[in-house]
DSSP file (Angstrom, degrees, kcal/mol; ACC not computed):
  #  RESIDUE AA STRUCTURE BP1 BP2  ACC     N-H-->O    O-->H-N    N-H-->O    O-->H-N    TCO  KAPPA ALPHA  PHI   PSI    X-CA   Y-CA   Z-CA
    1    1 A M              0   0    0      0, 0.0     2,-0.0     0, 0.0     0, 0.0   0.000 360.0 360.0 360.0 124.6  -20.7  -23.3   -1.7
    2    2 A G     >  -     0   0    0      1,-0.1     4,-2.2     4,-0.0     5,-0.2  -0.212 360.0-101.4 -78.8 172.8  -19.3  -25.4    1.2
    3    3 A V  H  > S+     0   0    0      1,-0.2     4,-2.5     2,-0.2     5,-0.2   0.895 122.5  51.4 -62.2 -42.7  -19.3  -24.5    4.9
    4    4 A A  H  > S+     0   0    0      1,-0.2     4,-2.3     2,-0.2    -1,-0.2   0.908 110.7  49.0 -62.8 -41.7  -15.6  -23.4    4.8
    5    5 A D  H  > S+     0   0    0      1,-0.2     4,-2.3     2,-0.2    -1,-0.2   0.892 111.1  49.9 -63.7 -40.0  -16.3  -21.2    1.8
    6    6 A L  H  X S+     0   0    0     -4,-2.2     4,-2.2     2,-0.2    -2,-0.2   0.908 110.5  49.4 -66.3 -41.9  -19.3  -19.6    3.5
    7    7 A R  H  X S+     0   0    0     -4,-2.5     4,-2.3     2,-0.2    -2,-0.2   0.917 111.4  49.5 -61.9 -43.5  -17.2  -18.9    6.7
    8    8 A K  H  X S+     0   0    0     -4,-2.3     4,-2.6     1,-0.2    -2,-0.2   0.921 110.9  49.5 -62.3 -43.8  -14.5  -17.3    4.6
    9    9 A R  H  X S+     0   0    0     -4,-2.3     4,-2.6     1,-0.2    -1,-0.2   0.882 110.6  50.3 -64.3 -38.2  -16.9  -15.1    2.8
   10   10 A L  H  X S+     0   0    0     -4,-2.2     4,-2.0     2,-0.2    -1,-0.2   0.893 110.8  49.4 -66.3 -39.4  -18.6  -14.1    6.1
   11   11 A E  H  X S+     0   0    0     -4,-2.3     4,-1.7     2,-0.2    -2,-0.2   0.935 113.2  46.3 -63.6 -46.3  -15.1  -13.2    7.5
   12   12 A I  H  X S+     0   0    0     -4,-2.6     4,-2.9     1,-0.2     5,-0.2   0.923 111.0  52.9 -60.9 -44.6  -14.3  -11.2    4.4
   13   13 A S  H  X S+     0   0    0     -4,-2.6     4,-2.1     1,-0.2    -1,-0.2   0.875 104.4  56.1 -60.4 -39.2  -17.6   -9.5    4.5
   14   14 A K  H  X S+     0   0    0     -4,-2.0     4,-0.8     2,-0.2    -1,-0.2   0.929 113.6  39.8 -59.1 -46.7  -17.1   -8.4    8.1
   15   15 A Y  H >X S+     0   0    0     -4,-1.7     4,-1.9     1,-0.2     3,-0.8   0.923 113.2  53.8 -69.1 -44.7  -13.9   -6.6    7.2
   16   16 A M  H 3X S+     0   0    0     -4,-2.9     4,-2.2     1,-0.3    -1,-0.2   0.819 101.3  59.4 -65.5 -30.3  -15.1   -5.2    4.0
   17   17 A K  H 3< S+     0   0    0     -4,-2.1    -1,-0.3    -5,-0.2    -2,-0.2   0.847 112.6  41.0 -63.4 -32.2  -18.1   -3.6    5.6
   18   18 A Q  H << S+     0   0    0     -3,-0.8    -2,-0.2    -4,-0.8    -1,-0.2   0.825 122.9  37.9 -79.9 -33.9  -15.7   -1.6    7.8
   19   19 A W  H  < S+     0   0    0     -4,-1.9    20,-2.9     1,-0.2     2,-0.3   0.637 117.9  19.7-100.9 -18.0  -13.1   -0.8    5.1
   20   20 A S     <  -     0   0    0     -4,-2.2    -1,-0.2    18,-0.2    18,-0.1  -0.994  37.3-161.4-157.3 144.6  -15.0    0.0    1.9
   21   21 A R  S    S+     0   0    0     16,-0.4     2,-0.1    -2,-0.3    17,-0.1   0.404  71.1 100.6 -99.3  -1.7  -18.4    1.0    0.6
   22   22 A A  S    S-     0   0    0     15,-0.5     2,-0.1     1,-0.1    -2,-0.1  -0.369  84.9 -92.5 -82.5 161.1  -17.5   -0.2   -2.9
   23   23 A E        -     0   0    0     -2,-0.1    12,-2.9    11,-0.1     2,-0.3  -0.426  46.8-169.3 -65.8 147.1  -18.5   -3.5   -4.5
   24   24 A W  E     -A   34   0A   0     10,-0.2     2,-0.3    11,-0.1    10,-0.2  -0.972   9.8-167.9-141.0 156.1  -16.0   -6.3   -4.0
   25   25 A F  E     -A   33   0A   0      8,-2.5     8,-2.8    -2,-0.3     2,-0.6  -0.951  25.3-121.2-139.5 155.8  -15.5   -9.7   -5.5
   26   26 A I  E     -A   32   0A   0     -2,-0.3     6,-0.2     6,-0.2    26,-0.1  -0.908  34.7-144.9 -99.1 120.9  -13.4  -12.8   -4.7
   27   27 A D    >   -     0   0    0      4,-3.1     3,-2.0    -2,-0.6    -1,-0.0  -0.144  33.1 -88.5 -78.6 179.7  -11.2  -13.6   -7.7
   28   28 A D  T 3  S+     0   0    0      1,-0.3    -1,-0.1     2,-0.1    -2,-0.0   0.687 128.3  51.4 -63.2 -19.6  -10.2  -17.1   -8.8
   29   29 A E  T 3  S-     0   0    0      2,-0.1    -1,-0.3     0, 0.0     3,-0.1   0.290 121.6-103.8-101.4   9.0   -7.1  -17.0   -6.6
   30   30 A G  S <  S+     0   0    0     -3,-2.0    21,-0.3     1,-0.3     2,-0.2   0.580  77.0 135.4  82.9  10.0   -9.1  -16.0   -3.5
   31   31 A R        -     0   0    0     19,-0.1    -4,-3.1    21,-0.1     2,-0.7  -0.583  57.9-114.9 -89.8 155.9   -8.0  -12.4   -3.5
   32   32 A I  E     -Ab  26  52A   0     19,-2.5    21,-2.9    -6,-0.2     2,-0.5  -0.816  24.5-163.4 -95.2 117.4  -10.4   -9.5   -3.0
   33   33 A D  E     -A   25   0A   0     -8,-2.8    -8,-2.5    -2,-0.7     2,-0.4  -0.873  10.4-160.0 -97.1 130.3  -10.9   -7.2   -6.0
   34   34 A V  E     -Ab  24  55A   0     20,-2.3    22,-2.8    -2,-0.5   -10,-0.2  -0.933  18.6-150.9-119.3 134.3  -12.5   -3.9   -5.0
   35   35 A Q  S    S+     0   0    0    -12,-2.9     2,-0.2    -2,-0.4   -11,-0.1   0.404  81.0   5.7 -82.6   2.0  -14.3   -1.5   -7.3
   36   36 A G  S    S-     0   0    0    -13,-0.3    21,-1.7     1,-0.1     2,-0.2  -0.592 104.4 -24.2-153.1-145.9  -13.4    1.6   -5.3
   37   37 A T        -     0   0    0     20,-0.2   -15,-0.5    -2,-0.2     2,-0.4  -0.526  40.7-157.3 -87.1 146.1  -11.4    2.8   -2.3
   38   38 A V  E     -g   59   0B   0     20,-2.8    22,-2.7    -2,-0.2     2,-0.5  -0.992   6.6-169.8-120.2 128.4  -10.3    0.7    0.7
   39   39 A N  E     +g   60   0B   0    -20,-2.9    22,-0.2    -2,-0.4    20,-0.1  -0.929  18.7 160.9-124.3 107.8   -9.6    2.6    4.0
   40   40 A I    >   +     0   0    0     20,-3.8     3,-1.4    -2,-0.5    21,-0.2   0.040  23.2 152.3-111.3  21.9   -7.9    0.4    6.7
   41   41 A S  T 3   +     0   0    0     19,-0.2    22,-0.2     1,-0.2    23,-0.1  -0.227  63.9  23.5 -57.1 141.0   -6.5    3.3    8.7
   42   42 A G  T 3  S+     0   0    0     20,-2.1    -1,-0.2     1,-0.2    22,-0.2   0.552  79.6 164.8  82.2   8.3   -6.1    2.6   12.4
   43   43 A F    <   -     0   0    0     -3,-1.4    22,-2.6    19,-0.3    23,-0.3  -0.376  27.0-154.6 -63.2 134.7   -5.8   -1.2   12.0
   44   44 A K        +     0   0    0     20,-0.2     2,-0.2    21,-0.1    -1,-0.1   0.418  62.8  80.7 -97.0  -0.1   -4.4   -2.7   15.2
   45   45 A E  S    S-     0   0    0      1,-0.1    20,-0.2     2,-0.0     3,-0.1  -0.628  76.0-126.1-105.7 166.6   -2.8   -5.9   13.8
   46   46 A N  S    S+     0   0    0     -2,-0.2    21,-2.4    20,-0.2    22,-0.8   0.757  91.4  34.8 -81.7 -27.0    0.5   -6.5   12.1
   47   47 A V  S    S-     0   0    0     19,-0.2    -1,-0.1    20,-0.1    24,-0.1  -0.979  88.1-107.5-132.5 140.0   -0.8   -8.2    8.9
   48   48 A L        -     0   0    0     22,-0.7    -2,-0.0    -2,-0.4    24,-0.0  -0.469  25.5-143.5 -63.2 134.8   -3.9   -7.8    6.9
   49   49 A P  S    S+     0   0    0      0, 0.0     2,-0.3     0, 0.0    -1,-0.1   0.622  81.2  48.2 -80.6 -12.4   -6.2  -10.8    7.6
   50   50 A I  S    S-     0   0    0     21,-0.1     2,-0.5   -38,-0.1   -19,-0.1  -0.941  84.2-120.7-127.5 152.7   -7.5  -10.9    4.0
   51   51 A K        -     0   0    0     -2,-0.3   -19,-2.5   -21,-0.3     2,-0.2  -0.799  23.7-152.1 -99.3 124.9   -5.7  -10.8    0.7
   52   52 A F  E     +b   32   0A   0     19,-2.3   -19,-0.2    -2,-0.5    22,-0.1  -0.617  14.6 179.3 -92.3 153.3   -6.4   -8.1   -1.8
   53   53 A G  E     -     0   0A   0    -21,-2.9    21,-1.9     1,-0.2    22,-1.6   0.617  64.3  -0.1-111.4 -89.8   -6.0   -8.3   -5.5
   54   54 A H  E     - c   0  75A   0     19,-0.2   -20,-2.3    20,-0.2     2,-0.6  -0.943  57.7-167.0-113.7 121.1   -6.9   -5.3   -7.7
   55   55 A V  E     -bc  34  76A   0     20,-2.8    22,-2.7    -2,-0.5    23,-0.4  -0.942   4.7-165.5-108.4 117.8   -8.2   -2.1   -6.0
   56   56 A K  S    S+     0   0    0    -22,-2.8   -19,-0.2    -2,-0.6   -21,-0.1   0.553  75.5  35.5 -82.8  -7.1   -9.7    0.3   -8.5
   57   57 A G  S    S-     0   0    0    -21,-1.7    21,-2.5     1,-0.2     2,-0.2  -0.044 110.7 -44.5-113.4-140.4   -9.7    3.2   -6.1
   58   58 A N        -     0   0    0     20,-0.2   -20,-2.8    19,-0.2     2,-0.5  -0.601  40.8-145.4 -94.2 156.7   -7.3    4.3   -3.4
   59   59 A F  E     -gh  38  80B   0     20,-2.6    22,-2.3    -2,-0.2     2,-0.5  -0.968  20.3-175.9-124.9 113.8   -5.7    2.0   -0.8
   60   60 A I  E     +gh  39  81B   0    -22,-2.7   -20,-3.8    -2,-0.5   -19,-0.2  -0.943  20.7 155.9-120.2 121.0   -5.2    3.7    2.6
   61   61 A V        +     0   0    0     20,-3.0     3,-0.3    -2,-0.5     2,-0.1  -0.304  28.7 146.2-136.6  48.8   -3.5    2.0    5.5
   62   62 A S        +     0   0    0      1,-0.2   -20,-2.1    20,-0.1   -19,-0.3  -0.447  55.4  21.0 -91.0 161.7   -2.2    4.9    7.6
   63   63 A H  S    S+     0   0    0     20,-2.4     2,-0.3   -22,-0.2    -1,-0.2   0.910  97.1 124.5  51.9  50.4   -1.9    5.3   11.4
   64   64 A S  S    S-     0   0    0     20,-0.9   -20,-0.2    -3,-0.3    -1,-0.2  -0.815  74.1-117.4-134.5 172.8   -1.8    1.5   11.9
   65   65 A K        +     0   0    0    -22,-2.6   -21,-0.1    -2,-0.3    20,-0.1   0.341  64.0 137.3 -91.4   3.9    0.3   -1.3   13.4
   66   66 A I        +     0   0    0    -23,-0.3    20,-2.4     1,-0.1    21,-0.4  -0.268  26.1 176.5 -52.7 131.5    0.8   -3.0   10.0
   67   67 A N        +     0   0    0    -21,-2.4    21,-0.7    19,-0.2     2,-0.3   0.313  61.5  40.0-121.5   7.0    4.4   -4.1    9.7
   68   68 A T        -     0   0    0    -22,-0.8   -20,-0.2    19,-0.2    -1,-0.1  -0.987  66.3-135.2-149.3 154.5    4.3   -5.8    6.3
   69   69 A M    >   +     0   0    0     22,-0.7     3,-2.3    -2,-0.3   -22,-0.1   0.240  59.4 138.0 -93.7  12.4    2.7   -5.3    2.9
   70   70 A E  T 3  S+     0   0    0      1,-0.3   -22,-0.7   -19,-0.0    -2,-0.1  -0.360  71.9  19.1 -56.6 136.4    1.7   -9.0    2.9
   71   71 A N  T 3  S+     0   0    0      1,-0.3   -19,-2.3   -24,-0.1    -1,-0.3   0.464  91.8 137.4  74.3   5.6   -1.9   -9.3    1.5
   72   72 A F    <   -     0   0    0     -3,-2.3    -1,-0.3    20,-0.2    -3,-0.0  -0.392  65.6 -87.8 -68.4 159.0   -1.7   -5.8    0.0
   73   73 A P        -     0   0    0      0, 0.0   -20,-0.2     0, 0.0   -19,-0.2  -0.294  22.1-136.3 -65.4 155.0   -3.2   -5.6   -3.6
   74   74 A Y  S    S+     0   0    0    -21,-1.9    21,-1.8     1,-0.2    22,-1.2   0.686  92.6  29.0 -81.7 -19.8   -1.0   -6.3   -6.6
   75   75 A Q  E     -cd  54  96A   0    -22,-1.6   -20,-2.8    19,-0.2     2,-0.4  -0.993  60.0-175.1-144.3 135.7   -2.5   -3.3   -8.3
   76   76 A V  E     -cd  55  97A   0     20,-2.5    22,-2.6    -2,-0.3    23,-0.3  -0.987   8.2-165.6-126.9 119.1   -4.0    0.0   -7.1
   77   77 A N  S    S+     0   0    0    -22,-2.7   -19,-0.2    -2,-0.4   -21,-0.2   0.819  79.3  35.7 -74.8 -29.3   -5.5    2.3   -9.7
   78   78 A G  S    S-     0   0    0    -21,-2.5    21,-2.0   -23,-0.4    20,-0.4   0.299 111.4 -45.9 -94.9-137.1   -5.6    5.3   -7.3
   79   79 A Y        -     0   0    0     19,-0.2   -20,-2.6    20,-0.1     2,-0.6  -0.665  38.7-135.7-103.0 159.4   -3.1    6.3   -4.7
   80   80 A L  E     -hi  59 101B   0     20,-2.6    22,-2.7    -2,-0.2     2,-0.7  -0.956  21.0-174.5-111.3 112.4   -1.4    4.3   -2.0
   81   81 A L  E     +hi  60 102B   0    -22,-2.3   -20,-3.0    -2,-0.6    22,-0.2  -0.927  18.5 153.6-112.8 109.9   -1.4    6.1    1.3
   82   82 A C        +     0   0    0     20,-3.0     3,-0.3    -2,-0.7     2,-0.3  -0.531  17.3 153.0-138.8  64.9    0.6    4.2    3.9
   83   83 A N        +     0   0    0      1,-0.2   -20,-2.4    20,-0.1   -19,-0.3  -0.691  56.8  14.6-100.6 149.6    1.9    6.7    6.5
   84   84 A R  S    S+     0   0    0     20,-1.9   -20,-0.9    -2,-0.3    -1,-0.2   0.942  88.7 129.3  55.5  57.1    2.8    6.2   10.1
   85   85 A T  S    S-     0   0    0     -3,-0.3   -20,-0.2   -22,-0.2    -1,-0.2  -0.592  70.8-108.4-121.3-172.9    2.9    2.4   10.1
   86   86 A E        +     0   0    0    -20,-2.4   -19,-0.2    -2,-0.2     2,-0.1   0.205  66.4 139.4-102.0  12.4    5.5   -0.1   11.3
   87   87 A I        +     0   0    0    -21,-0.4    20,-1.6     1,-0.1   -19,-0.2  -0.394  25.3 176.8 -67.2 130.0    6.5   -1.1    7.8
   88   88 A E        +     0   0    0    -21,-0.7    21,-2.9     1,-0.2    22,-0.9   0.616  64.2  19.3-107.2 -20.3   10.3   -1.6    7.4
   89   89 A N        -     0   0    0    -22,-0.3    -1,-0.2    19,-0.2   -20,-0.2  -0.922  69.3-120.1-146.5 171.4   10.6   -2.8    3.8
   90   90 A L    >   +     0   0    0     22,-0.3     3,-2.0    -2,-0.3     2,-0.1   0.147  55.7 141.3-104.8  18.6    8.6   -2.8    0.6
   91   91 A E  T 3  S+     0   0    0      1,-0.3   -22,-0.7    23,-0.1    -2,-0.1  -0.412  75.7  19.9 -59.1 135.6    8.3   -6.5    0.0
   92   92 A H  T 3  S+     0   0    0      1,-0.2    -1,-0.3   -24,-0.1   -20,-0.2   0.563  87.9 156.4  76.1  12.9    4.8   -7.3   -1.3
   93   93 A M    <   -     0   0    0     -3,-2.0    -1,-0.2     1,-0.1    -3,-0.1  -0.390  57.2 -87.3 -64.0 145.5    4.2   -3.7   -2.4
   94   94 A P        -     0   0    0      0, 0.0   -20,-0.2     0, 0.0   -19,-0.2  -0.262  32.8-138.1 -52.8 140.5    1.6   -3.3   -5.2
   95   95 A K  S    S+     0   0    0    -21,-1.8    22,-2.6     1,-0.2     2,-0.4   0.807  86.9  29.4 -74.3 -30.8    3.3   -3.8   -8.6
   96   96 A T  E     -de  75 117A   0    -22,-1.2   -20,-2.5    20,-0.2     2,-0.4  -0.997  63.9-178.1-134.5 131.6    1.4   -0.9  -10.3
   97   97 A I  E     -de  76 118A   0     20,-2.4    22,-2.5    -2,-0.4   -20,-0.2  -0.994  13.6-159.1-131.0 125.7    0.0    2.2   -8.6
   98   98 A G  S    S+     0   0    0    -22,-2.6   -19,-0.2    -2,-0.4     2,-0.2   0.631  70.7  13.4 -81.9 -14.8   -1.9    4.7  -10.6
   99   99 A G  S    S-     0   0    0    -21,-2.0    21,-0.7     1,-0.3    20,-0.3  -0.498 104.8 -15.5-137.7-155.2   -1.5    7.8   -8.4
  100  100 A L        -     0   0    0     19,-0.2   -20,-2.6    -2,-0.2     2,-0.5  -0.148  46.6-154.9 -52.7 141.3    0.5    9.2   -5.4
  101  101 A V  E     -ij  80 122B   0     20,-2.6    22,-2.3   -22,-0.2     2,-0.6  -0.981  12.6-176.6-118.7 116.4    2.5    6.9   -3.2
  102  102 A S  E     +ij  81 123B   0    -22,-2.7   -20,-3.0    -2,-0.5    22,-0.2  -0.941  18.7 157.8-117.8 112.1    2.9    8.2    0.3
  103  103 A M    >   +     0   0    0     20,-3.1     3,-0.5    -2,-0.6     5,-0.2  -0.269  28.7 150.0-120.6  41.0    5.1    6.1    2.6
  104  104 A A  T 3   +     0   0    0      1,-0.2   -20,-1.9    20,-0.1    22,-0.2  -0.439  56.2  15.0 -81.0 150.0    6.1    8.9    5.0
  105  105 A D  T 3  S+     0   0    0     20,-2.3    -1,-0.2   -22,-0.2    22,-0.2   0.866  92.9 123.6  58.7  43.3    6.8    8.5    8.7
  106  106 A N  S <  S-     0   0    0     -3,-0.5    -1,-0.1    19,-0.3   -20,-0.1  -0.319  75.4-102.7-109.4-162.4    7.3    4.8    8.6
  107  107 A K        +     0   0    0    -20,-1.6    20,-0.1    20,-0.2   -21,-0.1  -0.006  58.1 158.7-114.0  26.5   10.2    2.6    9.7
  108  108 A L        +     0   0    0     -5,-0.2    21,-1.4     1,-0.2    20,-0.4  -0.267  16.6 173.7 -57.7 131.1   11.5    1.9    6.2
  109  109 A K        +     0   0    0    -21,-2.9     2,-0.3     1,-0.3    -1,-0.2   0.539  65.0  19.5-110.9 -15.8   15.1    0.9    6.1
  110  110 A T        -     0   0    0    -22,-0.9    -1,-0.3     2,-0.1   -20,-0.2  -0.995  40.9-162.7-153.6 152.5   15.4    0.0    2.4
  111  111 A L        +     0   0    0     -2,-0.3     3,-0.4   -22,-0.1    -1,-0.1   0.263  59.6 125.3-110.6   4.1   13.7    0.6   -1.0
  112  112 A E        +     0   0    0      1,-0.2   -22,-0.3     3,-0.0     3,-0.1  -0.088  53.9  35.6 -67.7 163.8   15.5   -2.4   -2.5
  113  113 A N  S    S+     0   0    0      1,-0.3     2,-0.4   -22,-0.0    -1,-0.2   0.761  89.0 120.3  65.1  29.4   14.0   -5.3   -4.3
  114  114 A T        +     0   0    0     -3,-0.4    -1,-0.3   -23,-0.1   -23,-0.1  -0.922  29.5 164.9-119.2 149.5   11.3   -3.2   -5.8
  115  115 A N        +     0   0    0     -2,-0.4    25,-0.2    -3,-0.1    -1,-0.1  -0.077  31.8 152.2-147.0  34.0   10.6   -2.7   -9.5
  116  116 A E        -     0   0    0     23,-0.5    25,-3.2     1,-0.1     2,-0.5  -0.294  43.0-128.2 -74.3 153.4    7.1   -1.2   -9.1
  117  117 A T  E     -ef  96 141A   0    -22,-2.6   -20,-2.4    23,-0.2     2,-0.5  -0.901  25.5-173.3-103.1 125.5    5.6    1.2  -11.6
  118  118 A I  E     -ef  97 142A   0     23,-2.8    25,-1.2    -2,-0.5   -20,-0.2  -0.980  15.7-172.2-124.0 127.4    4.2    4.4  -10.0
  119  119 A H        +     0   0    0    -22,-2.5     2,-0.2    -2,-0.5   -19,-0.2   0.186  68.6  51.0-103.7  15.5    2.2    6.9  -12.1
  120  120 A G  S    S-     0   0    0    -21,-0.7    23,-0.2   -23,-0.2    26,-0.1  -0.766  98.0 -62.8-137.0-176.9    2.0    9.6   -9.4
  121  121 A D        -     0   0    0     -2,-0.2   -20,-2.6    25,-0.1     2,-0.4  -0.250  48.1-142.1 -64.8 159.0    4.2   11.6   -7.0
  122  122 A V  E     -jk 101 148B   0     25,-2.3    27,-3.0   -22,-0.2     2,-0.4  -0.973  12.0-166.4-128.1 144.8    6.1    9.7   -4.3
  123  123 A D  E     +jk 102 149B   0    -22,-2.3   -20,-3.1    -2,-0.4    27,-0.2  -0.958  20.2 158.1-134.1 113.8    6.8   10.7   -0.7
  124  124 A F    >   +     0   0    0     25,-2.9     3,-0.5    -2,-0.4     7,-0.5  -0.018  31.3 137.9-120.9  27.2    9.4    8.8    1.4
  125  125 A R  T 3   +     0   0    0     24,-0.3   -20,-2.3     1,-0.2   -19,-0.3  -0.390  57.9  25.6 -74.1 151.7   10.1   11.5    4.1
  126  126 A G  T 3  S+     0   0    0    -22,-0.2    -1,-0.2     1,-0.2     2,-0.1   0.768  83.9 136.7  75.1  29.2   10.5   10.7    7.8
  127  127 A N  S <  S-     0   0    0     -3,-0.5   -20,-0.2     2,-0.4    -1,-0.2  -0.441  73.4 -93.6-100.2 177.8   11.6    7.0    7.6
  128  128 A A  S    S+     0   0    0    -20,-0.4     2,-0.4    -2,-0.1   -19,-0.2   0.819 118.2  42.9 -59.8 -31.4   14.3    5.1    9.5
  129  129 A V  S    S-     0   0    0    -21,-1.4     2,-1.2   -19,-0.0    -2,-0.4  -0.938  88.4-127.3-114.7 138.5   16.6    5.9    6.6
  130  130 A E        -     0   0    0     -2,-0.4    -5,-0.1    -4,-0.1     2,-0.1  -0.733  34.4-155.3 -85.5  98.4   16.7    9.3    4.9
  131  131 A F        -     0   0    0     -2,-1.2    20,-0.8    -7,-0.5     2,-0.2  -0.384   0.7-140.6 -75.6 151.2   16.2    8.3    1.3
  132  132 A T     >  -     0   0    0     18,-0.1     4,-1.8    -2,-0.1     5,-0.1  -0.609  27.3-107.6-103.4 168.0   17.5   10.4   -1.6
  133  133 A E  H  > S+     0   0    0      1,-0.2     4,-2.6    -2,-0.2     5,-0.2   0.873 122.6  55.2 -60.5 -37.1   15.9   11.2   -4.9
  134  134 A E  H  > S+     0   0    0      2,-0.2     4,-2.3     1,-0.2    -1,-0.2   0.887 103.2  54.9 -64.8 -39.3   18.4    8.9   -6.5
  135  135 A D  H  > S+     0   0    0      2,-0.2     4,-1.1     1,-0.2    -1,-0.2   0.926 111.5  45.0 -56.9 -45.4   17.4    6.0   -4.2
  136  136 A V  H >X S+     0   0    0     -4,-1.8     4,-1.1     1,-0.2     3,-0.6   0.938 113.3  48.5 -66.3 -47.8   13.8    6.4   -5.3
  137  137 A K  H 3< S+     0   0    0     -4,-2.6     3,-0.2     1,-0.2    -1,-0.2   0.846 109.9  53.6 -62.1 -34.2   14.7    6.7   -9.0
  138  138 A K  H 3< S+     0   0    0     -4,-2.3    -1,-0.2     1,-0.2    -2,-0.2   0.791 115.6  38.0 -70.3 -28.6   17.0    3.6   -8.8
  139  139 A N  H << S+     0   0    0     -4,-1.1   -23,-0.5    -3,-0.6     2,-0.3   0.488 112.4  51.4-106.7  -4.5   14.3    1.4   -7.3
  140  140 A F  S  < S-     0   0    0     -4,-1.1     2,-0.8    -3,-0.2   -23,-0.2  -0.950  71.0-125.3-134.5 153.1   11.0    2.4   -9.0
  141  141 A N  E     +f  117   0A   0    -25,-3.2   -23,-2.8    -2,-0.3     2,-0.3  -0.882  46.9 179.3 -91.8 107.5    9.7    2.9  -12.5
  142  142 A L  E     -f  118   0A   0     -2,-0.8   -23,-0.2   -25,-0.2   -21,-0.1  -0.843  37.4-110.6-115.5 147.3    8.4    6.5  -12.3
  143  143 A D    >   -     0   0    0    -25,-1.2     3,-1.8    -2,-0.3    -2,-0.0  -0.619  36.0-128.4 -67.2 132.4    6.7    8.8  -14.7
  144  144 A P  T 3  S+     0   0    0      0, 0.0    -1,-0.1     0, 0.0    -2,-0.0   0.749 102.9  55.6 -61.5 -26.6    9.4   11.5  -15.4
  145  145 A E  T 3  S+     0   0    0      2,-0.1     2,-0.1   -24,-0.0   -24,-0.1   0.507  86.2 105.4 -85.7  -2.3    7.2   14.5  -14.7
  146  146 A M  S <  S-     0   0    0     -3,-1.8     2,-0.3   -26,-0.1   -25,-0.1  -0.425  71.3-116.9 -79.3 153.7    6.2   13.2  -11.2
  147  147 A K        -     0   0    0     -2,-0.1   -25,-2.3     2,-0.0     2,-0.5  -0.636  17.2-150.7 -91.4 146.9    7.6   14.8   -8.0
  148  148 A I  E     -k  122   0B   0     -2,-0.3     2,-0.6   -27,-0.2   -25,-0.2  -0.978   6.6-158.9-118.2 123.7    9.7   12.9   -5.5
  149  149 A Y  E     +k  123   0B   0    -27,-3.0   -25,-2.9    -2,-0.5     2,-0.3  -0.908  32.4 135.1-107.5 114.4    9.6   14.0   -1.8
  150  150 A V        -     0   0    0     -2,-0.6     2,-0.2   -27,-0.2   -25,-0.2  -0.806  64.9 -56.8-140.1-180.0   12.5   13.0    0.3
  151  151 A V        -     0   0    0    -20,-0.8     2,-0.9    -2,-0.3   -18,-0.2  -0.473  53.3-129.7 -64.8 130.5   14.7   14.7    2.9
  152  152 A D    >   -     0   0    0     -2,-0.2     3,-1.5     1,-0.2    -1,-0.1  -0.751  17.7-165.8 -86.3 106.9   16.3   17.8    1.3
  153  153 A K  T 3  S+     0   0    0     -2,-0.9     3,-0.2     1,-0.3    -1,-0.2   0.647  84.3  63.7 -68.7 -15.4   20.0   17.5    2.1
  154  154 A T  T 3  S+     0   0    0      1,-0.2     2,-0.8     2,-0.1    -1,-0.3   0.561  84.3  79.2 -85.5  -6.8   20.5   21.2    1.1
  155  155 A D    <   +     0   0    0     -3,-1.5    -1,-0.2     1,-0.2    -3,-0.1  -0.425  50.4 131.8 -97.6  57.3   18.3   22.4    4.0
  156  156 A D              0   0    0     -2,-0.8    -1,-0.2     1,-0.2    -3,-0.1   0.128 360.0 360.0 -95.9  20.3   20.9   22.0    6.8
  157  157 A N              0   0    0     -3,-0.1    -1,-0.2     0, 0.0    -2,-0.1   0.493 360.0 360.0 -71.1 360.0   20.3   25.5    8.4
């Protein structure tokens, strides 16, 4: 292992000690695979400084300054909780998510350019755009029995 590799591993280790108690590995492409949950809530930067691969637990990035899903994992076996961030679009969203996806109270302006598979309920309430159930169904591969939470247009009282 060279000096640059050792420095990178120390940097990754510093973040992972804060964000997860689970075992983690660096895959062949330099991404971090985590055997459990990652919790990055409250992160103060716009972009994650390390690149995730496969997270076998939940991936939580709520109440943070994150404005892009760059460096997010490509697969999350649990749920993706990403509420109250600065994210405006879903570019770099994980391709497969095994549980709930909550993207409430963000700055999302579009759901376009996604073809992700989600095996849990989805929540897109409180974004810059009031998405409809049809918007969500058009842009994601969803299990039919899952619930979709969006602004209810019939509740105009």
